[in-house]
Biotite code that builds the C-alpha atoms (Angstrom):
import biotite.structure as struc

atoms = struc.array([
    struc.Atom([-12.031, -46.179, 28.355], chain_id="A", res_id=1, res_name="MET", atom_name="CA", element="C"),
    struc.Atom([-13.116, -44.395, 25.053], chain_id="A", res_id=2, res_name="ALA", atom_name="CA", element="C"),
    struc.Atom([-10.387, -42.315, 23.132], chain_id="A", res_id=3, res_name="LYS", atom_name="CA", element="C"),
    struc.Atom([-11.087, -38.583, 23.259], chain_id="A", res_id=4, res_name="GLN", atom_name="CA", element="C"),
    struc.Atom([-11.325, -36.883, 19.941], chain_id="A", res_id=5, res_name="GLU", atom_name="CA", element="C"),
    struc.Atom([-8.960, -34.006, 19.510], chain_id="A", res_id=6, res_name="LYS", atom_name="CA", element="C"),
    struc.Atom([-10.802, -30.706, 18.826], chain_id="A", res_id=7, res_name="THR", atom_name="CA", element="C"),
    struc.Atom([-9.721, -29.095, 15.349], chain_id="A", res_id=8, res_name="ARG", atom_name="CA", element="C"),
    struc.Atom([-9.745, -25.328, 14.978], chain_id="A", res_id=9, res_name="LEU", atom_name="CA", element="C"),
    struc.Atom([-10.767, -23.542, 12.043], chain_id="A", res_id=10, res_name="THR", atom_name="CA", element="C"),
    struc.Atom([-8.350, -20.882, 10.544], chain_id="A", res_id=11, res_name="ALA", atom_name="CA", element="C"),
    struc.Atom([-10.470, -18.082, 11.781], chain_id="A", res_id=12, res_name="SER", atom_name="CA", element="C"),
    struc.Atom([-10.694, -19.532, 15.395], chain_id="A", res_id=13, res_name="GLU", atom_name="CA", element="C"),
    struc.Atom([-6.811, -19.900, 15.128], chain_id="A", res_id=14, res_name="TYR", atom_name="CA", element="C"),
    struc.Atom([-6.525, -16.266, 14.034], chain_id="A", res_id=15, res_name="LEU", atom_name="CA", element="C"),
    struc.Atom([-8.516, -14.962, 16.992], chain_id="A", res_id=16, res_name="GLY", atom_name="CA", element="C"),
    struc.Atom([-6.692, -17.053, 19.559], chain_id="A", res_id=17, res_name="ILE", atom_name="CA", element="C"),
    struc.Atom([-3.329, -16.024, 18.019], chain_id="A", res_id=18, res_name="GLU", atom_name="CA", element="C"),
    struc.Atom([-3.929, -12.257, 17.696], chain_id="A", res_id=19, res_name="ARG", atom_name="CA", element="C"),
    struc.Atom([-4.937, -12.117, 21.456], chain_id="A", res_id=20, res_name="ALA", atom_name="CA", element="C"),
    struc.Atom([-1.986, -14.382, 22.468], chain_id="A", res_id=21, res_name="SER", atom_name="CA", element="C"),
    struc.Atom([1.349, -13.237, 23.929], chain_id="A", res_id=22, res_name="GLU", atom_name="CA", element="C"),
    struc.Atom([3.038, -16.530, 22.674], chain_id="A", res_id=23, res_name="VAL", atom_name="CA", element="C"),
    struc.Atom([3.373, -17.149, 19.003], chain_id="A", res_id=24, res_name="LYS", atom_name="CA", element="C"),
    struc.Atom([1.771, -20.441, 17.380], chain_id="A", res_id=25, res_name="HIS", atom_name="CA", element="C"),
    struc.Atom([1.959, -21.972, 13.917], chain_id="A", res_id=26, res_name="GLU", atom_name="CA", element="C"),
    struc.Atom([-1.223, -23.562, 12.754], chain_id="A", res_id=27, res_name="PHE", atom_name="CA", element="C"),
    struc.Atom([-1.449, -26.638, 10.540], chain_id="A", res_id=28, res_name="ALA", atom_name="CA", element="C"),
    struc.Atom([-4.799, -28.162, 9.304], chain_id="A", res_id=29, res_name="PHE", atom_name="CA", element="C"),
    struc.Atom([-6.650, -27.494, 12.492], chain_id="A", res_id=30, res_name="GLY", atom_name="CA", element="C"),
    struc.Atom([-3.938, -28.004, 15.064], chain_id="A", res_id=31, res_name="GLU", atom_name="CA", element="C"),
    struc.Atom([-1.883, -25.326, 16.681], chain_id="A", res_id=32, res_name="ILE", atom_name="CA", element="C"),
    struc.Atom([1.753, -25.515, 17.832], chain_id="A", res_id=33, res_name="TYR", atom_name="CA", element="C"),
    struc.Atom([3.554, -23.242, 20.259], chain_id="A", res_id=34, res_name="ALA", atom_name="CA", element="C"),
    struc.Atom([6.705, -21.789, 18.989], chain_id="A", res_id=35, res_name="MET", atom_name="CA", element="C"),
    struc.Atom([9.702, -22.031, 21.287], chain_id="A", res_id=36, res_name="SER", atom_name="CA", element="C"),
    struc.Atom([12.275, -19.154, 21.911], chain_id="A", res_id=37, res_name="GLY", atom_name="CA", element="C"),
    struc.Atom([15.326, -18.744, 19.680], chain_id="A", res_id=38, res_name="ALA", atom_name="CA", element="C"),
    struc.Atom([18.911, -19.254, 20.787], chain_id="A", res_id=39, res_name="SER", atom_name="CA", element="C"),
    struc.Atom([21.251, -16.251, 20.613], chain_id="A", res_id=40, res_name="ALA", atom_name="CA", element="C"),
    struc.Atom([23.035, -17.733, 17.733], chain_id="A", res_id=41, res_name="ARG", atom_name="CA", element="C"),
    struc.Atom([19.845, -18.233, 15.782], chain_id="A", res_id=42, res_name="HIS", atom_name="CA", element="C"),
    struc.Atom([18.716, -14.428, 16.447], chain_id="A", res_id=43, res_name="VAL", atom_name="CA", element="C"),
    struc.Atom([22.150, -13.231, 15.439], chain_id="A", res_id=44, res_name="ALA", atom_name="CA", element="C"),
    struc.Atom([22.011, -15.037, 12.040], chain_id="A", res_id=45, res_name="ILE", atom_name="CA", element="C"),
    struc.Atom([18.496, -13.693, 11.324], chain_id="A", res_id=46, res_name="VAL", atom_name="CA", element="C"),
    struc.Atom([19.578, -10.103, 12.198], chain_id="A", res_id=47, res_name="SER", atom_name="CA", element="C"),
    struc.Atom([22.729, -10.505, 10.054], chain_id="A", res_id=48, res_name="ASN", atom_name="CA", element="C"),
    struc.Atom([20.471, -11.689, 7.022], chain_id="A", res_id=49, res_name="ILE", atom_name="CA", element="C"),
    struc.Atom([18.060, -8.841, 7.569], chain_id="A", res_id=50, res_name="VAL", atom_name="CA", element="C"),
    struc.Atom([20.603, -6.277, 7.775], chain_id="A", res_id=51, res_name="ALA", atom_name="CA", element="C"),
    struc.Atom([22.450, -7.551, 4.436], chain_id="A", res_id=52, res_name="ALA", atom_name="CA", element="C"),
    struc.Atom([19.150, -7.695, 2.592], chain_id="A", res_id=53, res_name="LEU", atom_name="CA", element="C"),
    struc.Atom([17.966, -4.290, 3.808], chain_id="A", res_id=54, res_name="HIS", atom_name="CA", element="C"),
    struc.Atom([21.175, -2.723, 2.962], chain_id="A", res_id=55, res_name="SER", atom_name="CA", element="C"),
    struc.Atom([20.864, -3.935, -0.652], chain_id="A", res_id=56, res_name="GLN", atom_name="CA", element="C"),
    struc.Atom([17.109, -3.562, -1.186], chain_id="A", res_id=57, res_name="LEU", atom_name="CA", element="C"),
    struc.Atom([16.434, -0.137, 0.701], chain_id="A", res_id=58, res_name="ARG", atom_name="CA", element="C"),
    struc.Atom([16.371, 1.813, -2.738], chain_id="A", res_id=59, res_name="GLN", atom_name="CA", element="C"),
    struc.Atom([14.217, -0.802, -4.283], chain_id="A", res_id=60, res_name="ARG", atom_name="CA", element="C"),
    struc.Atom([10.410, -1.552, -3.793], chain_id="A", res_id=61, res_name="PRO", atom_name="CA", element="C"),
    struc.Atom([11.127, -4.592, -1.645], chain_id="A", res_id=62, res_name="CYS", atom_name="CA", element="C"),
    struc.Atom([10.342, -5.047, 1.850], chain_id="A", res_id=63, res_name="GLN", atom_name="CA", element="C"),
    struc.Atom([12.400, -7.099, 4.319], chain_id="A", res_id=64, res_name="VAL", atom_name="CA", element="C"),
    struc.Atom([10.481, -8.708, 7.316], chain_id="A", res_id=65, res_name="TYR", atom_name="CA", element="C"),
    struc.Atom([11.532, -10.929, 10.155], chain_id="A", res_id=66, res_name="SER", atom_name="CA", element="C"),
    struc.Atom([10.279, -13.498, 12.545], chain_id="A", res_id=67, res_name="THR", atom_name="CA", element="C"),
    struc.Atom([7.066, -11.785, 13.881], chain_id="A", res_id=68, res_name="ASP", atom_name="CA", element="C"),
    struc.Atom([5.232, -11.617, 10.541], chain_id="A", res_id=69, res_name="LEU", atom_name="CA", element="C"),
    struc.Atom([2.636, -14.297, 10.044], chain_id="A", res_id=70, res_name="ARG", atom_name="CA", element="C"),
    struc.Atom([2.564, -15.950, 6.533], chain_id="A", res_id=71, res_name="LEU", atom_name="CA", element="C"),
    struc.Atom([-0.535, -17.607, 5.193], chain_id="A", res_id=72, res_name="SER", atom_name="CA", element="C"),
    struc.Atom([0.111, -20.837, 3.439], chain_id="A", res_id=73, res_name="VAL", atom_name="CA", element="C"),
    struc.Atom([-2.036, -23.481, 1.723], chain_id="A", res_id=74, res_name="ALA", atom_name="CA", element="C"),
    struc.Atom([-5.122, -21.229, 1.193], chain_id="A", res_id=75, res_name="ALA", atom_name="CA", element="C"),
    struc.Atom([-5.364, -20.652, 5.144], chain_id="A", res_id=76, res_name="GLY", atom_name="CA", element="C"),
    struc.Atom([-4.830, -24.149, 6.079], chain_id="A", res_id=77, res_name="HIS", atom_name="CA", element="C"),
    struc.Atom([-1.426, -23.518, 7.594], chain_id="A", res_id=78, res_name="ARG", atom_name="CA", element="C"),
    struc.Atom([0.042, -20.190, 9.069], chain_id="A", res_id=79, res_name="TYR", atom_name="CA", element="C"),
    struc.Atom([3.811, -19.905, 9.877], chain_id="A", res_id=80, res_name="THR", atom_name="CA", element="C"),
    struc.Atom([6.339, -17.377, 11.119], chain_id="A", res_id=81, res_name="TYR", atom_name="CA", element="C"),
    struc.Atom([9.179, -17.588, 8.822], chain_id="A", res_id=82, res_name="PRO", atom_name="CA", element="C"),
    struc.Atom([12.734, -16.309, 10.133], chain_id="A", res_id=83, res_name="ASP", atom_name="CA", element="C"),
    struc.Atom([13.054, -13.735, 7.212], chain_id="A", res_id=84, res_name="VAL", atom_name="CA", element="C"),
    struc.Atom([10.489, -13.106, 4.370], chain_id="A", res_id=85, res_name="ILE", atom_name="CA", element="C"),
    struc.Atom([11.066, -10.561, 1.449], chain_id="A", res_id=86, res_name="VAL", atom_name="CA", element="C"),
    struc.Atom([8.393, -9.164, -0.675], chain_id="A", res_id=87, res_name="VAL", atom_name="CA", element="C"),
    struc.Atom([9.394, -7.195, -3.825], chain_id="A", res_id=88, res_name="CYS", atom_name="CA", element="C"),
    struc.Atom([5.704, -6.508, -5.170], chain_id="A", res_id=89, res_name="ASP", atom_name="CA", element="C"),
    struc.Atom([3.219, -4.556, -2.976], chain_id="A", res_id=90, res_name="LYS", atom_name="CA", element="C"),
    struc.Atom([2.637, -6.549, 0.074], chain_id="A", res_id=91, res_name="PRO", atom_name="CA", element="C"),
    struc.Atom([-0.742, -8.379, 0.145], chain_id="A", res_id=92, res_name="GLN", atom_name="CA", element="C"),
    struc.Atom([-2.345, -9.048, 3.648], chain_id="A", res_id=93, res_name="PHE", atom_name="CA", element="C"),
    struc.Atom([-4.979, -11.491, 4.538], chain_id="A", res_id=94, res_name="LEU", atom_name="CA", element="C"),
    struc.Atom([-7.264, -8.705, 6.137], chain_id="A", res_id=95, res_name="ASP", atom_name="CA", element="C"),
    struc.Atom([-7.122, -5.173, 7.598], chain_id="A", res_id=96, res_name="LYS", atom_name="CA", element="C"),
    struc.Atom([-5.067, -6.460, 10.530], chain_id="A", res_id=97, res_name="GLU", atom_name="CA", element="C"),
    struc.Atom([-1.818, -6.276, 8.063], chain_id="A", res_id=98, res_name="LEU", atom_name="CA", element="C"),
    struc.Atom([-0.253, -9.134, 10.242], chain_id="A", res_id=99, res_name="ASP", atom_name="CA", element="C"),
    struc.Atom([-0.556, -12.112, 7.885], chain_id="A", res_id=100, res_name="THR", atom_name="CA", element="C"),
    struc.Atom([1.180, -11.838, 4.459], chain_id="A", res_id=101, res_name="LEU", atom_name="CA", element="C"),
    struc.Atom([0.105, -13.578, 1.343], chain_id="A", res_id=102, res_name="LEU", atom_name="CA", element="C"),
    struc.Atom([2.826, -12.889, -1.345], chain_id="A", res_id=103, res_name="ASN", atom_name="CA", element="C"),
    struc.Atom([6.370, -13.667, -0.322], chain_id="A", res_id=104, res_name="PRO", atom_name="CA", element="C"),
    struc.Atom([9.101, -13.775, -3.001], chain_id="A", res_id=105, res_name="ASP", atom_name="CA", element="C"),
    struc.Atom([11.805, -15.161, -0.669], chain_id="A", res_id=106, res_name="LEU", atom_name="CA", element="C"),
    struc.Atom([11.668, -17.217, 2.487], chain_id="A", res_id=107, res_name="ILE", atom_name="CA", element="C"),
    struc.Atom([14.534, -17.748, 4.825], chain_id="A", res_id=108, res_name="VAL", atom_name="CA", element="C"),
    struc.Atom([14.511, -20.415, 7.496], chain_id="A", res_id=109, res_name="GLU", atom_name="CA", element="C"),
    struc.Atom([17.377, -20.743, 10.015], chain_id="A", res_id=110, res_name="VAL", atom_name="CA", element="C"),
    struc.Atom([17.776, -24.497, 10.768], chain_id="A", res_id=111, res_name="LEU", atom_name="CA", element="C"),
    struc.Atom([18.103, -26.073, 14.021], chain_id="A", res_id=112, res_name="SER", atom_name="CA", element="C"),
    struc.Atom([18.198, -29.782, 15.074], chain_id="A", res_id=113, res_name="GLU", atom_name="CA", element="C"),
    struc.Atom([14.577, -29.727, 15.990], chain_id="A", res_id=114, res_name="SER", atom_name="CA", element="C"),
    struc.Atom([13.321, -28.006, 12.775], chain_id="A", res_id=115, res_name="THR", atom_name="CA", element="C"),
    struc.Atom([15.610, -28.908, 10.026], chain_id="A", res_id=116, res_name="ARG", atom_name="CA", element="C"),
    struc.Atom([13.508, -31.895, 8.708], chain_id="A", res_id=117, res_name="ASN", atom_name="CA", element="C"),
    struc.Atom([10.193, -29.984, 8.943], chain_id="A", res_id=118, res_name="TYR", atom_name="CA", element="C"),
    struc.Atom([11.550, -26.800, 7.161], chain_id="A", res_id=119, res_name="ASP", atom_name="CA", element="C"),
    struc.Atom([13.109, -29.066, 4.379], chain_id="A", res_id=120, res_name="ARG", atom_name="CA", element="C"),
    struc.Atom([9.866, -31.156, 4.200], chain_id="A", res_id=121, res_name="GLY", atom_name="CA", element="C"),
    struc.Atom([6.447, -30.505, 4.903], chain_id="A", res_id=122, res_name="ASP", atom_name="CA", element="C"),
    struc.Atom([6.852, -26.848, 5.321], chain_id="A", res_id=123, res_name="LYS", atom_name="CA", element="C"),
    struc.Atom([8.769, -26.327, 1.943], chain_id="A", res_id=124, res_name="PHE", atom_name="CA", element="C"),
    struc.Atom([6.198, -28.574, 0.169], chain_id="A", res_id=125, res_name="GLN", atom_name="CA", element="C"),
    struc.Atom([3.270, -26.207, 1.464], chain_id="A", res_id=126, res_name="GLN", atom_name="CA", element="C"),
    struc.Atom([5.388, -23.103, 0.790], chain_id="A", res_id=127, res_name="TYR", atom_name="CA", element="C"),
    struc.Atom([5.749, -24.293, -2.893], chain_id="A", res_id=128, res_name="ARG", atom_name="CA", element="C"),
    struc.Atom([1.945, -23.666, -3.290], chain_id="A", res_id=129, res_name="GLY", atom_name="CA", element="C"),
    struc.Atom([2.341, -19.842, -2.853], chain_id="A", res_id=130, res_name="ILE", atom_name="CA", element="C"),
    struc.Atom([2.226, -18.450, -6.292], chain_id="A", res_id=131, res_name="PRO", atom_name="CA", element="C"),
    struc.Atom([4.455, -15.421, -5.568], chain_id="A", res_id=132, res_name="SER", atom_name="CA", element="C"),
    struc.Atom([7.368, -17.663, -3.843], chain_id="A", res_id=133, res_name="PHE", atom_name="CA", element="C"),
    struc.Atom([10.417, -18.110, -5.877], chain_id="A", res_id=134, res_name="ARG", atom_name="CA", element="C"),
    struc.Atom([13.271, -18.628, -3.565], chain_id="A", res_id=135, res_name="GLU", atom_name="CA", element="C"),
    struc.Atom([13.877, -20.412, -0.286], chain_id="A", res_id=136, res_name="TYR", atom_name="CA", element="C"),
    struc.Atom([17.030, -20.166, 1.729], chain_id="A", res_id=137, res_name="LEU", atom_name="CA", element="C"),
    struc.Atom([18.056, -22.643, 4.441], chain_id="A", res_id=138, res_name="LEU", atom_name="CA", element="C"),
    struc.Atom([20.788, -21.634, 6.918], chain_id="A", res_id=139, res_name="VAL", atom_name="CA", element="C"),
    struc.Atom([22.351, -23.954, 9.136], chain_id="A", res_id=140, res_name="ASP", atom_name="CA", element="C"),
    struc.Atom([23.172, -22.252, 12.635], chain_id="A", res_id=141, res_name="GLN", atom_name="CA", element="C"),
    struc.Atom([25.313, -24.812, 13.727], chain_id="A", res_id=142, res_name="ALA", atom_name="CA", element="C"),
    struc.Atom([27.970, -24.586, 10.922], chain_id="A", res_id=143, res_name="LYS", atom_name="CA", element="C"),
    struc.Atom([28.557, -22.644, 7.932], chain_id="A", res_id=144, res_name="ALA", atom_name="CA", element="C"),
    struc.Atom([26.084, -24.373, 5.245], chain_id="A", res_id=145, res_name="HIS", atom_name="CA", element="C"),
    struc.Atom([23.487, -22.564, 3.120], chain_id="A", res_id=146, res_name="VAL", atom_name="CA", element="C"),
    struc.Atom([21.155, -24.220, 0.804], chain_id="A", res_id=147, res_name="GLU", atom_name="CA", element="C"),
    struc.Atom([19.216, -22.031, -1.909], chain_id="A", res_id=148, res_name="ARG", atom_name="CA", element="C"),
    struc.Atom([16.194, -23.564, -3.711], chain_id="A", res_id=149, res_name="TYR", atom_name="CA", element="C"),
    struc.Atom([15.020, -21.419, -6.740], chain_id="A", res_id=150, res_name="SER", atom_name="CA", element="C"),
    struc.Atom([11.836, -21.926, -8.816], chain_id="A", res_id=151, res_name="LYS", atom_name="CA", element="C"),
    struc.Atom([12.626, -22.395, -12.519], chain_id="A", res_id=152, res_name="GLN", atom_name="CA", element="C"),
    struc.Atom([10.350, -21.173, -15.354], chain_id="A", res_id=153, res_name="SER", atom_name="CA", element="C"),
    struc.Atom([8.959, -24.600, -15.822], chain_id="A", res_id=154, res_name="ASP", atom_name="CA", element="C"),
    struc.Atom([8.019, -24.819, -12.087], chain_id="A", res_id=155, res_name="GLY", atom_name="CA", element="C"),
    struc.Atom([10.620, -27.132, -10.946], chain_id="A", res_id=156, res_name="THR", atom_name="CA", element="C"),
    struc.Atom([12.905, -26.077, -8.095], chain_id="A", res_id=157, res_name="TRP", atom_name="CA", element="C"),
    struc.Atom([16.791, -26.282, -8.438], chain_id="A", res_id=158, res_name="SER", atom_name="CA", element="C"),
    struc.Atom([19.085, -26.564, -5.387], chain_id="A", res_id=159, res_name="LEU", atom_name="CA", element="C"),
    struc.Atom([22.486, -24.741, -4.976], chain_id="A", res_id=160, res_name="TRP", atom_name="CA", element="C"),
    struc.Atom([24.304, -25.395, -1.712], chain_id="A", res_id=161, res_name="GLU", atom_name="CA", element="C"),
    struc.Atom([27.742, -24.439, -0.073], chain_id="A", res_id=162, res_name="THR", atom_name="CA", element="C"),
    struc.Atom([29.947, -24.951, 2.982], chain_id="A", res_id=163, res_name="ASP", atom_name="CA", element="C"),
    struc.Atom([32.336, -22.271, 1.990], chain_id="A", res_id=164, res_name="ASP", atom_name="CA", element="C"),
    struc.Atom([32.376, -19.236, 4.335], chain_id="A", res_id=165, res_name="ILE", atom_name="CA", element="C"),
    struc.Atom([33.790, -17.358, 1.383], chain_id="A", res_id=166, res_name="ASN", atom_name="CA", element="C"),
    struc.Atom([31.109, -18.143, -0.961], chain_id="A", res_id=167, res_name="ALA", atom_name="CA", element="C"),
    struc.Atom([28.225, -15.767, -2.172], chain_id="A", res_id=168, res_name="THR", atom_name="CA", element="C"),
    struc.Atom([24.689, -16.752, -2.456], chain_id="A", res_id=169, res_name="VAL", atom_name="CA", element="C"),
    struc.Atom([23.014, -15.317, -5.654], chain_id="A", res_id=170, res_name="GLN", atom_name="CA", element="C"),
    struc.Atom([19.278, -14.333, -4.822], chain_id="A", res_id=171, res_name="LEU", atom_name="CA", element="C"),
    struc.Atom([17.881, -14.243, -8.407], chain_id="A", res_id=172, res_name="ASP", atom_name="CA", element="C"),
    struc.Atom([14.318, -13.423, -7.270], chain_id="A", res_id=173, res_name="ALA", atom_name="CA", element="C"),
    struc.Atom([15.688, -10.304, -5.714], chain_id="A", res_id=174, res_name="LEU", atom_name="CA", element="C"),
    struc.Atom([18.617, -9.301, -7.693], chain_id="A", res_id=175, res_name="GLY", atom_name="CA", element="C"),
    struc.Atom([20.694, -9.499, -4.442], chain_id="A", res_id=176, res_name="ALA", atom_name="CA", element="C"),
    struc.Atom([23.280, -11.400, -3.052], chain_id="A", res_id=177, res_name="THR", atom_name="CA", element="C"),
    struc.Atom([24.298, -12.865, 0.391], chain_id="A", res_id=178, res_name="LEU", atom_name="CA", element="C"),
    struc.Atom([27.939, -13.432, 1.605], chain_id="A", res_id=179, res_name="LYS", atom_name="CA", element="C"),
    struc.Atom([28.272, -16.340, 4.110], chain_id="A", res_id=180, res_name="LEU", atom_name="CA", element="C"),
    struc.Atom([30.779, -14.386, 5.877], chain_id="A", res_id=181, res_name="ASP", atom_name="CA", element="C"),
    struc.Atom([28.090, -11.754, 6.411], chain_id="A", res_id=182, res_name="GLU", atom_name="CA", element="C"),
    struc.Atom([25.440, -14.258, 7.422], chain_id="A", res_id=183, res_name="ILE", atom_name="CA", element="C"),
    struc.Atom([27.650, -15.684, 9.986], chain_id="A", res_id=184, res_name="TYR", atom_name="CA", element="C"),
    struc.Atom([29.206, -12.463, 10.971], chain_id="A", res_id=185, res_name="LEU", atom_name="CA", element="C"),
    struc.Atom([30.164, -12.564, 14.737], chain_id="A", res_id=186, res_name="LYS", atom_name="CA", element="C"),
    struc.Atom([29.030, -16.238, 15.074], chain_id="A", res_id=187, res_name="ILE", atom_name="CA", element="C"),
    struc.Atom([31.390, -18.547, 16.710], chain_id="A", res_id=188, res_name="ASP", atom_name="CA", element="C"),
    struc.Atom([30.835, -21.669, 14.567], chain_id="A", res_id=189, res_name="LEU", atom_name="CA", element="C"),
    struc.Atom([33.634, -23.511, 16.333], chain_id="A", res_id=190, res_name="ALA", atom_name="CA", element="C"),
    struc.Atom([31.595, -23.742, 19.749], chain_id="A", res_id=191, res_name="THR", atom_name="CA", element="C"),
    struc.Atom([28.327, -25.920, 19.858], chain_id="A", res_id=192, res_name="GLU", atom_name="CA", element="C"),
    struc.Atom([27.794, -25.615, 23.462], chain_id="A", res_id=193, res_name="ASP", atom_name="CA", element="C"),
    struc.Atom([24.710, -23.346, 22.795], chain_id="A", res_id=194, res_name="GLU", atom_name="CA", element="C"),
    struc.Atom([21.371, -25.276, 22.656], chain_id="A", res_id=195, res_name="PRO", atom_name="CA", element="C"),
    struc.Atom([19.749, -24.979, 19.149], chain_id="A", res_id=196, res_name="ALA", atom_name="CA", element="C"),
    struc.Atom([16.397, -23.232, 18.794], chain_id="A", res_id=197, res_name="SER", atom_name="CA", element="C"),
])
């Protein structure tokens, strides 16, 4: 029996399907991937981050977006839905639909067992190709742990991380901070009975 070739989609075919779909899908180099639902813990952490950033940035020309805004990565070869995106310049969109962002300053991903390697690896590598992208925050949902990657003036990236619930994350790209106790506000880190998203 002959092996059947998998049909690859173009970026415009993906966008046509995605814009008509009730389920979100990410797109990577011709293939689409359905996104699973998020756990209550994941959603609460995202909400805490959005609230803290919005509070600090509301008087500045920065816009905070969460989960449902699509991001164009790698010149249209990859589309993702980051957990949080912040843009401090005028937002630039792919087209008149205004549903696919091109110029993030900060991207935040909340890690789960199923996504942590992808978020740290291939996804981060692709994100680094976005010219405006300057800071990447990875937040563990199972324990108090935050990693901040920041782009240096020579184009390299530096890592700062902490497990200290009393620590404060400096977001230099935004001129803002995030306290870990705000990120994990009302999150019971002692229990791990909730399935990760």
